C-alpha positions in Angstrom: 0.0 0.0 0.0 1.5 3.3 -1.1 1.5 6.2 1.5 0.5 9.6 0.2 3.1 11.8 2.0 3.4 15.5 1.1 6.9 16.8 1.5 7.1 20.5 2.2 10.1 22.7 2.3 11.0 26.3 3.3 10.4 27.5 -0.3 6.7 26.5 0.1 6.2 29.2 2.8 5.9 32.0 0.3 3.0 30.6 -1.8 1.2 29.7 1.3 1.6 33.2 2.7 0.5 34.7 -0.6 -2.6 32.6 -0.6 -3.5 33.5 3.0 -2.8 37.2 2.2 -5.0 37.2 -1.0 -7.8 35.4 0.8 -7.7 38.1 3.6 -8.0 40.8 0.9 -10.9 39.1 -0.8 -12.7 38.6 2.4 -12.3 42.3 3.3 -13.8 43.4 -0.1 -16.6 40.8 0.2 -17.6 42.1 3.6 -17.5 45.7 2.2 -19.8 44.7 -0.7 -22.1 42.9 1.7 -22.3 46.0 3.8 -23.2 48.1 0.8 -25.9 45.7 -0.1 -27.2 45.6 3.4 -27.5 49.4 3.4 -30.0 49.2 0.5 -32.4 46.9 2.3 -35.2 47.7 4.7 -34.2 47.4 8.3 -35.5 44.4 10.3 -36.5 42.5 7.2 -35.5 38.9 6.7 -33.0 39.9 3.9 -31.5 42.6 6.1 -31.1 40.1 9.0 -29.7 37.4 6.7 -27.1 39.8 5.3 -26.2 40.8 8.9 -25.6 37.3 9.8 -23.5 36.7 6.8 -21.4 39.8 7.5 -21.0 38.7 11.1 -19.9 35.2 10.1 -17.5 36.5 7.5 -15.9 38.9 10.0 -15.5 36.1 12.5 -13.7 33.9 9.9 -11.5 36.9 8.8 -10.5 37.5 12.4 -9.2 34.0 12.6 -6.8 34.3 9.5 -3.7 35.2 11.7 -4.4 32.1 13.9 -4.8 29.9 10.9 -1.5 31.3 9.3 0.4 30.7 12.6 -0.8 27.1 12.9 0.2 26.4 9.2 3.5 28.0 9.6 4.3 26.2 12.8 3.2 22.9 11.4 5.4 23.3 8.3 8.4 24.3 10.3 8.0 21.5 12.9 7.6 19.0 9.9 10.8 20.2 8.3 12.7 20.1 11.6 11.4 16.6 12.2 12.4 15.3 8.7 15.8 16.9 8.9 16.5 15.6 12.4 15.4 12.1 11.4 17.9 12.0 8.5 20.8 12.3 10.9 
């Protein structure tokens, strides 16, 4: 049975950081557009409340991006260290 092992290296950090940065920018603009759409709706309507819930959920996810990036970076660095120390 063949194992599917992904080997990552330090050179893989830049694309990962770029993806996380771009996703943060996209989320920020999406939240801005949702806010503009919400402004055009009648207050206390079902559409207004649904948009508010969507904006709140998106903002909560966007607030977690630094934590997600830290965990990915730490996992990558720990994996590289373990692989290099195991080769000794």
